[in-house]
PDB file of N, H, CA, C and O in Angstrom:
ATOM      1  N   MET A   1      11.725 -12.784  26.622  1.00  0.00           N
ATOM      2  CA  MET A   1      12.738 -13.716  27.063  1.00  0.00           C
ATOM      3  C   MET A   1      14.062 -13.328  26.391  1.00  0.00           C
ATOM      4  O   MET A   1      14.121 -13.170  25.171  1.00  0.00           O
ATOM      5  N   SER A   2      15.101 -13.179  27.177  1.00  0.00           N
ATOM      6  H   SER A   2      15.053 -13.308  28.168  1.00  0.00           H
ATOM      7  CA  SER A   2      16.393 -12.801  26.614  1.00  0.00           C
ATOM      8  C   SER A   2      17.195 -14.036  26.217  1.00  0.00           C
ATOM      9  O   SER A   2      17.061 -15.109  26.805  1.00  0.00           O
ATOM     10  N   ARG A   3      18.022 -13.847  25.211  1.00  0.00           N
ATOM     11  H   ARG A   3      18.131 -12.975  24.734  1.00  0.00           H
ATOM     12  CA  ARG A   3      18.864 -14.949  24.742  1.00  0.00           C
ATOM     13  C   ARG A   3      20.077 -15.099  25.649  1.00  0.00           C
ATOM     14  O   ARG A   3      20.551 -14.132  26.245  1.00  0.00           O
ATOM     15  N   ARG A   4      20.566 -16.325  25.743  1.00  0.00           N
ATOM     16  H   ARG A   4      20.181 -17.111  25.259  1.00  0.00           H
ATOM     17  CA  ARG A   4      21.762 -16.573  26.560  1.00  0.00           C
ATOM     18  C   ARG A   4      23.005 -16.188  25.766  1.00  0.00           C
ATOM     19  O   ARG A   4      23.019 -16.220  24.536  1.00  0.00           O
ATOM     20  N   GLU A   5      24.024 -15.832  26.495  1.00  0.00           N
ATOM     21  H   GLU A   5      24.012 -15.806  27.494  1.00  0.00           H
ATOM     22  CA  GLU A   5      25.313 -15.588  25.860  1.00  0.00           C
ATOM     23  C   GLU A   5      25.878 -16.919  25.403  1.00  0.00           C
ATOM     24  O   GLU A   5      25.538 -17.955  25.974  1.00  0.00           O
ATOM     25  N   PRO A   6      26.740 -16.921  24.376  1.00  0.00           N
ATOM     26  CA  PRO A   6      27.293 -18.187  23.882  1.00  0.00           C
ATOM     27  C   PRO A   6      28.007 -19.009  24.957  1.00  0.00           C
ATOM     28  O   PRO A   6      27.920 -20.237  24.956  1.00  0.00           O
ATOM     29  N   ARG A   7      28.700 -18.352  25.858  1.00  0.00           N
ATOM     30  H   ARG A   7      28.770 -17.355  25.859  1.00  0.00           H
ATOM     31  CA  ARG A   7      29.412 -19.074  26.921  1.00  0.00           C
ATOM     32  C   ARG A   7      28.428 -19.773  27.866  1.00  0.00           C
ATOM     33  O   ARG A   7      28.647 -20.913  28.274  1.00  0.00           O
ATOM     34  N   GLU A   8      27.346 -19.071  28.206  1.00  0.00           N
ATOM     35  H   GLU A   8      27.168 -18.144  27.875  1.00  0.00           H
ATOM     36  CA  GLU A   8      26.312 -19.663  29.061  1.00  0.00           C
ATOM     37  C   GLU A   8      25.621 -20.833  28.370  1.00  0.00           C
ATOM     38  O   GLU A   8      25.389 -21.878  28.978  1.00  0.00           O
ATOM     39  N   ALA A   9      25.295 -20.645  27.092  1.00  0.00           N
ATOM     40  H   ALA A   9      25.483 -19.797  26.598  1.00  0.00           H
ATOM     41  CA  ALA A   9      24.621 -21.705  26.337  1.00  0.00           C
ATOM     42  C   ALA A   9      25.509 -22.940  26.225  1.00  0.00           C
ATOM     43  O   ALA A   9      25.029 -24.068  26.335  1.00  0.00           O
ATOM     44  N   ARG A  10      26.801 -22.723  26.007  1.00  0.00           N
ATOM     45  H   ARG A  10      27.190 -21.806  25.917  1.00  0.00           H
ATOM     46  CA  ARG A  10      27.742 -23.844  25.902  1.00  0.00           C
ATOM     47  C   ARG A  10      27.828 -24.602  27.228  1.00  0.00           C
ATOM     48  O   ARG A  10      27.795 -25.832  27.247  1.00  0.00           O
ATOM     49  N   ALA A  11      27.938 -23.872  28.326  1.00  0.00           N
ATOM     50  H   ALA A  11      27.965 -22.872  28.311  1.00  0.00           H
ATOM     51  CA  ALA A  11      28.026 -24.510  29.644  1.00  0.00           C
ATOM     52  C   ALA A  11      26.751 -25.287  29.963  1.00  0.00           C
ATOM     53  O   ALA A  11      26.819 -26.405  30.474  1.00  0.00           O
ATOM     54  N   LEU A  12      25.596 -24.706  29.667  1.00  0.00           N
ATOM     55  H   LEU A  12      25.541 -23.798  29.252  1.00  0.00           H
ATOM     56  CA  LEU A  12      24.338 -25.384  29.922  1.00  0.00           C
ATOM     57  C   LEU A  12      24.204 -26.635  29.048  1.00  0.00           C
ATOM     58  O   LEU A  12      23.731 -27.670  29.518  1.00  0.00           O
ATOM     59  N   GLY A  13      24.616 -26.544  27.791  1.00  0.00           N
ATOM     60  H   GLY A  13      25.001 -25.703  27.410  1.00  0.00           H
ATOM     61  CA  GLY A  13      24.561 -27.700  26.896  1.00  0.00           C
ATOM     62  C   GLY A  13      25.466 -28.832  27.360  1.00  0.00           C
ATOM     63  O   GLY A  13      25.072 -29.998  27.322  1.00  0.00           O
ATOM     64  N   LEU A  14      26.672 -28.498  27.795  1.00  0.00           N
ATOM     65  H   LEU A  14      26.992 -27.551  27.826  1.00  0.00           H
ATOM     66  CA  LEU A  14      27.597 -29.525  28.271  1.00  0.00           C
ATOM     67  C   LEU A  14      27.121 -30.136  29.586  1.00  0.00           C
ATOM     68  O   LEU A  14      27.256 -31.341  29.798  1.00  0.00           O
ATOM     69  N   TRP A  15      26.568 -29.310  30.466  1.00  0.00           N
ATOM     70  H   TRP A  15      26.459 -28.331  30.294  1.00  0.00           H
ATOM     71  CA  TRP A  15      26.037 -29.805  31.732  1.00  0.00           C
ATOM     72  C   TRP A  15      24.891 -30.781  31.467  1.00  0.00           C
ATOM     73  O   TRP A  15      24.813 -31.842  32.086  1.00  0.00           O
ATOM     74  N   THR A  16      24.014 -30.415  30.551  1.00  0.00           N
ATOM     75  H   THR A  16      24.078 -29.553  30.048  1.00  0.00           H
ATOM     76  CA  THR A  16      22.879 -31.272  30.206  1.00  0.00           C
ATOM     77  C   THR A  16      23.357 -32.573  29.570  1.00  0.00           C
ATOM     78  O   THR A  16      22.855 -33.646  29.903  1.00  0.00           O
ATOM     79  N   ALA A  17      24.322 -32.484  28.658  1.00  0.00           N
ATOM     80  H   ALA A  17      24.729 -31.612  28.388  1.00  0.00           H
ATOM     81  CA  ALA A  17      24.851 -33.686  28.005  1.00  0.00           C
ATOM     82  C   ALA A  17      25.502 -34.623  29.022  1.00  0.00           C
ATOM     83  O   ALA A  17      25.352 -35.841  28.929  1.00  0.00           O
ATOM     84  N   ALA A  18      26.220 -34.059  29.987  1.00  0.00           N
ATOM     85  H   ALA A  18      26.342 -33.070  30.062  1.00  0.00           H
ATOM     86  CA  ALA A  18      26.877 -34.892  30.998  1.00  0.00           C
ATOM     87  C   ALA A  18      25.846 -35.627  31.847  1.00  0.00           C
ATOM     88  O   ALA A  18      25.984 -36.826  32.093  1.00  0.00           O
ATOM     89  N   TRP A  19      24.815 -34.914  32.296  1.00  0.00           N
ATOM     90  H   TRP A  19      24.703 -33.941  32.096  1.00  0.00           H
ATOM     91  CA  TRP A  19      23.780 -35.563  33.106  1.00  0.00           C
ATOM     92  C   TRP A  19      23.002 -36.590  32.293  1.00  0.00           C
ATOM     93  O   TRP A  19      22.692 -37.675  32.786  1.00  0.00           O
ATOM     94  N   LEU A  20      22.688 -36.246  31.043  1.00  0.00           N
ATOM     95  H   LEU A  20      22.940 -35.365  30.642  1.00  0.00           H
ATOM     96  CA  LEU A  20      21.980 -37.192  30.192  1.00  0.00           C
ATOM     97  C   LEU A  20      22.805 -38.457  30.003  1.00  0.00           C
ATOM     98  O   LEU A  20      22.272 -39.564  30.088  1.00  0.00           O
ATOM     99  N   GLY A  21      24.102 -38.301  29.748  1.00  0.00           N
ATOM    100  H   GLY A  21      24.535 -37.402  29.680  1.00  0.00           H
ATOM    101  CA  GLY A  21      24.984 -39.454  29.590  1.00  0.00           C
ATOM    102  C   GLY A  21      25.056 -40.303  30.852  1.00  0.00           C
ATOM    103  O   GLY A  21      25.006 -41.532  30.789  1.00  0.00           O
ATOM    104  N   ALA A  22      25.172 -39.642  31.989  1.00  0.00           N
ATOM    105  H   ALA A  22      25.213 -38.644  32.040  1.00  0.00           H
ATOM    106  CA  ALA A  22      25.257 -40.385  33.250  1.00  0.00           C
ATOM    107  C   ALA A  22      23.963 -41.155  33.530  1.00  0.00           C
ATOM    108  O   ALA A  22      24.003 -42.316  33.936  1.00  0.00           O
ATOM    109  N   LEU A  23      22.824 -40.507  33.313  1.00  0.00           N
ATOM    110  H   LEU A  23      22.791 -39.563  32.983  1.00  0.00           H
ATOM    111  CA  LEU A  23      21.549 -41.175  33.570  1.00  0.00           C
ATOM    112  C   LEU A  23      21.296 -42.313  32.577  1.00  0.00           C
ATOM    113  O   LEU A  23      20.793 -43.369  32.958  1.00  0.00           O
ATOM    114  N   LEU A  24      21.642 -42.099  31.311  1.00  0.00           N
ATOM    115  H   LEU A  24      22.051 -41.240  31.001  1.00  0.00           H
ATOM    116  CA  LEU A  24      21.476 -43.175  30.330  1.00  0.00           C
ATOM    117  C   LEU A  24      22.385 -44.358  30.651  1.00  0.00           C
ATOM    118  O   LEU A  24      21.963 -45.511  30.557  1.00  0.00           O
ATOM    119  N   LEU A  25      23.626 -44.076  31.027  1.00  0.00           N
ATOM    120  H   LEU A  25      23.968 -43.139  31.104  1.00  0.00           H
ATOM    121  CA  LEU A  25      24.550 -45.153  31.372  1.00  0.00           C
ATOM    122  C   LEU A  25      24.061 -45.911  32.605  1.00  0.00           C
ATOM    123  O   LEU A  25      24.102 -47.141  32.635  1.00  0.00           O
ATOM    124  N   ALA A  26      23.602 -45.188  33.612  1.00  0.00           N
ATOM    125  H   ALA A  26      23.569 -44.189  33.588  1.00  0.00           H
ATOM    126  CA  ALA A  26      23.077 -45.848  34.813  1.00  0.00           C
ATOM    127  C   ALA A  26      21.874 -46.721  34.461  1.00  0.00           C
ATOM    128  O   ALA A  26      21.758 -47.851  34.937  1.00  0.00           O
ATOM    129  N   GLY A  27      20.995 -46.199  33.639  1.00  0.00           N
ATOM    130  H   GLY A  27      21.089 -45.281  33.253  1.00  0.00           H
ATOM    131  CA  GLY A  27      19.832 -46.971  33.231  1.00  0.00           C
ATOM    132  C   GLY A  27      20.201 -48.209  32.427  1.00  0.00           C
ATOM    133  O   GLY A  27      19.605 -49.272  32.600  1.00  0.00           O
ATOM    134  N   LEU A  28      21.179 -48.068  31.555  1.00  0.00           N
ATOM    135  H   LEU A  28      21.664 -47.205  31.415  1.00  0.00           H
ATOM    136  CA  LEU A  28      21.618 -49.230  30.773  1.00  0.00           C
ATOM    137  C   LEU A  28      22.276 -50.282  31.647  1.00  0.00           C
ATOM    138  O   LEU A  28      22.049 -51.478  31.462  1.00  0.00           O
ATOM    139  N   LEU A  29      23.083 -49.845  32.590  1.00  0.00           N
ATOM    140  H   LEU A  29      23.267 -48.873  32.739  1.00  0.00           H
ATOM    141  CA  LEU A  29      23.744 -50.803  33.469  1.00  0.00           C
ATOM    142  C   LEU A  29      22.753 -51.490  34.397  1.00  0.00           C
ATOM    143  O   LEU A  29      22.931 -52.656  34.750  1.00  0.00           O
ATOM    144  N   TRP A  30      21.709 -50.766  34.791  1.00  0.00           N
ATOM    145  H   TRP A  30      21.565 -49.819  34.505  1.00  0.00           H
ATOM    146  CA  TRP A  30      20.733 -51.313  35.725  1.00  0.00           C
ATOM    147  C   TRP A  30      19.691 -52.172  35.024  1.00  0.00           C
ATOM    148  O   TRP A  30      19.397 -53.278  35.475  1.00  0.00           O
ATOM    149  N   LEU A  31      19.130 -51.675  33.925  1.00  0.00           N
ATOM    150  H   LEU A  31      19.369 -50.776  33.558  1.00  0.00           H
ATOM    151  CA  LEU A  31      18.002 -52.348  33.287  1.00  0.00           C
ATOM    152  C   LEU A  31      18.297 -52.917  31.904  1.00  0.00           C
ATOM    153  O   LEU A  31      17.594 -53.815  31.439  1.00  0.00           O
ATOM    154  N   GLY A  32      19.313 -52.409  31.255  1.00  0.00           N
ATOM    155  H   GLY A  32      19.884 -51.680  31.633  1.00  0.00           H
ATOM    156  CA  GLY A  32      19.513 -52.744  29.852  1.00  0.00           C
ATOM    157  C   GLY A  32      20.608 -53.756  29.604  1.00  0.00           C
ATOM    158  O   GLY A  32      21.141 -54.387  30.516  1.00  0.00           O
ATOM    159  N   ASN A  33      20.914 -53.880  28.343  1.00  0.00           N
ATOM    160  H   ASN A  33      20.481 -53.367  27.601  1.00  0.00           H
ATOM    161  CA  ASN A  33      21.973 -54.759  27.887  1.00  0.00           C
ATOM    162  C   ASN A  33      22.982 -53.882  27.152  1.00  0.00           C
ATOM    163  O   ASN A  33      22.764 -53.521  25.996  1.00  0.00           O
ATOM    164  N   LEU A  34      24.074 -53.540  27.811  1.00  0.00           N
ATOM    165  H   LEU A  34      24.251 -53.832  28.751  1.00  0.00           H
ATOM    166  CA  LEU A  34      25.037 -52.582  27.286  1.00  0.00           C
ATOM    167  C   LEU A  34      25.644 -53.047  25.962  1.00  0.00           C
ATOM    168  O   LEU A  34      25.937 -52.219  25.099  1.00  0.00           O
ATOM    169  N   SER A  35      25.834 -54.345  25.789  1.00  0.00           N
ATOM    170  H   SER A  35      25.596 -55.017  26.491  1.00  0.00           H
ATOM    171  CA  SER A  35      26.453 -54.834  24.559  1.00  0.00           C
ATOM    172  C   SER A  35      25.563 -54.634  23.331  1.00  0.00           C
ATOM    173  O   SER A  35      26.058 -54.601  22.204  1.00  0.00           O
ATOM    174  N   VAL A  36      24.261 -54.500  23.544  1.00  0.00           N
ATOM    175  H   VAL A  36      23.858 -54.527  24.459  1.00  0.00           H
ATOM    176  CA  VAL A  36      23.329 -54.312  22.430  1.00  0.00           C
ATOM    177  C   VAL A  36      22.865 -52.862  22.329  1.00  0.00           C
ATOM    178  O   VAL A  36      22.678 -52.344  21.229  1.00  0.00           O
ATOM    179  N   GLN A  37      22.682 -52.216  23.462  1.00  0.00           N
ATOM    180  H   GLN A  37      22.834 -52.637  24.356  1.00  0.00           H
ATOM    181  CA  GLN A  37      22.064 -50.894  23.480  1.00  0.00           C
ATOM    182  C   GLN A  37      23.066 -49.748  23.629  1.00  0.00           C
ATOM    183  O   GLN A  37      22.659 -48.623  23.918  1.00  0.00           O
ATOM    184  N   TRP A  38      24.353 -49.999  23.441  1.00  0.00           N
ATOM    185  H   TRP A  38      24.683 -50.913  23.205  1.00  0.00           H
ATOM    186  CA  TRP A  38      25.357 -48.954  23.595  1.00  0.00           C
ATOM    187  C   TRP A  38      25.165 -47.756  22.661  1.00  0.00           C
ATOM    188  O   TRP A  38      25.567 -46.652  23.028  1.00  0.00           O
ATOM    189  N   PRO A  39      24.561 -47.920  21.455  1.00  0.00           N
ATOM    190  CA  PRO A  39      24.420 -46.728  20.604  1.00  0.00           C
ATOM    191  C   PRO A  39      23.601 -45.594  21.226  1.00  0.00           C
ATOM    192  O   PRO A  39      23.730 -44.443  20.807  1.00  0.00           O
ATOM    193  N   VAL A  40      22.765 -45.900  22.216  1.00  0.00           N
ATOM    194  H   VAL A  40      22.660 -46.835  22.557  1.00  0.00           H
ATOM    195  CA  VAL A  40      21.999 -44.831  22.853  1.00  0.00           C
ATOM    196  C   VAL A  40      22.933 -43.837  23.549  1.00  0.00           C
ATOM    197  O   VAL A  40      22.547 -42.691  23.780  1.00  0.00           O
ATOM    198  N   LEU A  41      24.143 -44.257  23.883  1.00  0.00           N
ATOM    199  H   LEU A  41      24.457 -45.188  23.696  1.00  0.00           H
ATOM    200  CA  LEU A  41      25.105 -43.365  24.529  1.00  0.00           C
ATOM    201  C   LEU A  41      25.695 -42.344  23.553  1.00  0.00           C
ATOM    202  O   LEU A  41      26.387 -41.414  23.968  1.00  0.00           O
ATOM    203  N   LEU A  42      25.426 -42.517  22.272  1.00  0.00           N
ATOM    204  H   LEU A  42      24.864 -43.272  21.934  1.00  0.00           H
ATOM    205  CA  LEU A  42      25.873 -41.527  21.291  1.00  0.00           C
ATOM    206  C   LEU A  42      25.042 -40.241  21.376  1.00  0.00           C
ATOM    207  O   LEU A  42      25.500 -39.182  20.948  1.00  0.00           O
ATOM    208  N   VAL A  43      23.840 -40.325  21.919  1.00  0.00           N
ATOM    209  H   VAL A  43      23.468 -41.186  22.266  1.00  0.00           H
ATOM    210  CA  VAL A  43      22.978 -39.146  22.020  1.00  0.00           C
ATOM    211  C   VAL A  43      23.639 -38.042  22.844  1.00  0.00           C
ATOM    212  O   VAL A  43      23.704 -36.909  22.367  1.00  0.00           O
ATOM    213  N   PRO A  44      24.136 -38.313  24.061  1.00  0.00           N
ATOM    214  CA  PRO A  44      24.785 -37.222  24.801  1.00  0.00           C
ATOM    215  C   PRO A  44      26.098 -36.755  24.158  1.00  0.00           C
ATOM    216  O   PRO A  44      26.489 -35.598  24.314  1.00  0.00           O
ATOM    217  N   VAL A  45      26.772 -37.647  23.443  1.00  0.00           N
ATOM    218  H   VAL A  45      26.455 -38.587  23.317  1.00  0.00           H
ATOM    219  CA  VAL A  45      27.998 -37.240  22.748  1.00  0.00           C
ATOM    220  C   VAL A  45      27.650 -36.234  21.645  1.00  0.00           C
ATOM    221  O   VAL A  45      28.317 -35.209  21.496  1.00  0.00           O
ATOM    222  N   ILE A  46      26.610 -36.535  20.883  1.00  0.00           N
ATOM    223  H   ILE A  46      26.069 -37.367  21.004  1.00  0.00           H
ATOM    224  CA  ILE A  46      26.182 -35.611  19.830  1.00  0.00           C
ATOM    225  C   ILE A  46      25.683 -34.309  20.453  1.00  0.00           C
ATOM    226  O   ILE A  46      25.950 -33.225  19.934  1.00  0.00           O
ATOM    227  N   TRP A  47      24.962 -34.419  21.561  1.00  0.00           N
ATOM    228  H   TRP A  47      24.746 -35.299  21.983  1.00  0.00           H
ATOM    229  CA  TRP A  47      24.483 -33.231  22.269  1.00  0.00           C
ATOM    230  C   TRP A  47      25.658 -32.336  22.675  1.00  0.00           C
ATOM    231  O   TRP A  47      25.599 -31.117  22.513  1.00  0.00           O
ATOM    232  N   ALA A  48      26.722 -32.946  23.201  1.00  0.00           N
ATOM    233  H   ALA A  48      26.770 -33.936  23.332  1.00  0.00           H
ATOM    234  CA  ALA A  48      27.899 -32.178  23.613  1.00  0.00           C
ATOM    235  C   ALA A  48      28.590 -31.547  22.409  1.00  0.00           C
ATOM    236  O   ALA A  48      29.057 -30.411  22.489  1.00  0.00           O
ATOM    237  N   LEU A  49      28.660 -32.271  21.298  1.00  0.00           N
ATOM    238  H   LEU A  49      28.281 -33.194  21.233  1.00  0.00           H
ATOM    239  CA  LEU A  49      29.276 -31.695  20.096  1.00  0.00           C
ATOM    240  C   LEU A  49      28.488 -30.498  19.583  1.00  0.00           C
ATOM    241  O   LEU A  49      29.075 -29.516  19.129  1.00  0.00           O
ATOM    242  N   VAL A  50      27.178 -30.574  19.653  1.00  0.00           N
ATOM    243  H   VAL A  50      26.701 -31.372  20.022  1.00  0.00           H
ATOM    244  CA  VAL A  50      26.350 -29.436  19.251  1.00  0.00           C
ATOM    245  C   VAL A  50      26.582 -28.265  20.204  1.00  0.00           C
ATOM    246  O   VAL A  50      26.648 -27.116  19.768  1.00  0.00           O
ATOM    247  N   ALA A  51      26.705 -28.548  21.492  1.00  0.00           N
ATOM    248  H   ALA A  51      26.652 -29.481  21.846  1.00  0.00           H
ATOM    249  CA  ALA A  51      26.948 -27.475  22.466  1.00  0.00           C
ATOM    250  C   ALA A  51      28.306 -26.821  22.250  1.00  0.00           C
ATOM    251  O   ALA A  51      28.475 -25.637  22.541  1.00  0.00           O
ATOM    252  N   LEU A  52      29.267 -27.571  21.746  1.00  0.00           N
ATOM    253  H   LEU A  52      29.130 -28.532  21.510  1.00  0.00           H
ATOM    254  CA  LEU A  52      30.624 -27.037  21.563  1.00  0.00           C
ATOM    255  C   LEU A  52      30.831 -26.328  20.234  1.00  0.00           C
ATOM    256  O   LEU A  52      31.876 -25.716  20.014  1.00  0.00           O
ATOM    257  N   ARG A  53      29.841 -26.405  19.340  1.00  0.00           N
ATOM    258  H   ARG A  53      28.992 -26.902  19.519  1.00  0.00           H
ATOM    259  CA  ARG A  53      30.041 -25.786  18.031  1.00  0.00           C
ATOM    260  C   ARG A  53      30.235 -24.280  18.185  1.00  0.00           C
ATOM    261  O   ARG A  53      29.673 -23.660  19.087  1.00  0.00           O
ATOM    262  N   PRO A  54      31.025 -23.711  17.308  1.00  0.00           N
ATOM    263  CA  PRO A  54      31.249 -22.264  17.409  1.00  0.00           C
ATOM    264  C   PRO A  54      29.961 -21.483  17.140  1.00  0.00           C
ATOM    265  O   PRO A  54      29.183 -21.828  16.251  1.00  0.00           O
ATOM    266  N   ARG A  55      29.762 -20.469  17.895  1.00  0.00           N
ATOM    267  H   ARG A  55      30.394 -20.188  18.617  1.00  0.00           H
ATOM    268  CA  ARG A  55      28.600 -19.602  17.709  1.00  0.00           C
ATOM    269  C   ARG A  55      29.075 -18.193  17.473  1.00  0.00           C
ATOM    270  O   ARG A  55      29.802 -17.618  18.283  1.00  0.00           O
ATOM    271  N   GLY A  56      28.665 -17.657  16.378  1.00  0.00           N
ATOM    272  H   GLY A  56      28.074 -18.124  15.720  1.00  0.00           H
ATOM    273  CA  GLY A  56      29.017 -16.275  16.072  1.00  0.00           C
ATOM    274  C   GLY A  56      27.951 -15.338  16.589  1.00  0.00           C
ATOM    275  O   GLY A  56      26.879 -15.771  17.010  1.00  0.00           O
ATOM    276  N   PRO A  57      28.246 -14.066  16.558  1.00  0.00           N
ATOM    277  CA  PRO A  57      27.233 -13.093  16.994  1.00  0.00           C
ATOM    278  C   PRO A  57      26.064 -13.083  16.020  1.00  0.00           C
ATOM    279  O   PRO A  57      26.249 -13.184  14.807  1.00  0.00           O
ATOM    280  N   LEU A  58      24.871 -12.961  16.559  1.00  0.00           N
ATOM    281  H   LEU A  58      24.721 -12.879  17.545  1.00  0.00           H
ATOM    282  CA  LEU A  58      23.676 -12.913  15.717  1.00  0.00           C
ATOM    283  C   LEU A  58      23.476 -11.490  15.223  1.00  0.00           C
ATOM    284  O   LEU A  58      23.699 -10.530  15.960  1.00  0.00           O
ATOM    285  N   HIS A  59      23.061 -11.362  13.994  1.00  0.00           N
ATOM    286  H   HIS A  59      22.879 -12.142  13.395  1.00  0.00           H
ATOM    287  CA  HIS A  59      22.854 -10.029  13.408  1.00  0.00           C
ATOM    288  C   HIS A  59      21.463  -9.550  13.657  1.00  0.00           C
ATOM    289  O   HIS A  59      21.106  -8.449  13.238  1.00  0.00           O
TER     290      HIS A  59
END
């Protein structure tokens, strides 16, 4: 299995974080209580921050 390039990995991470955020928000609005359960929306934000971190070349 080959490793992804940093640009590809970043794009995939951001795409995943965006979909995760959208699905979590939809689920909270439909089934949950947003005023109490809003911290769950921090998960995709943290996911996006991890995807955006600088990646250097691997040795």
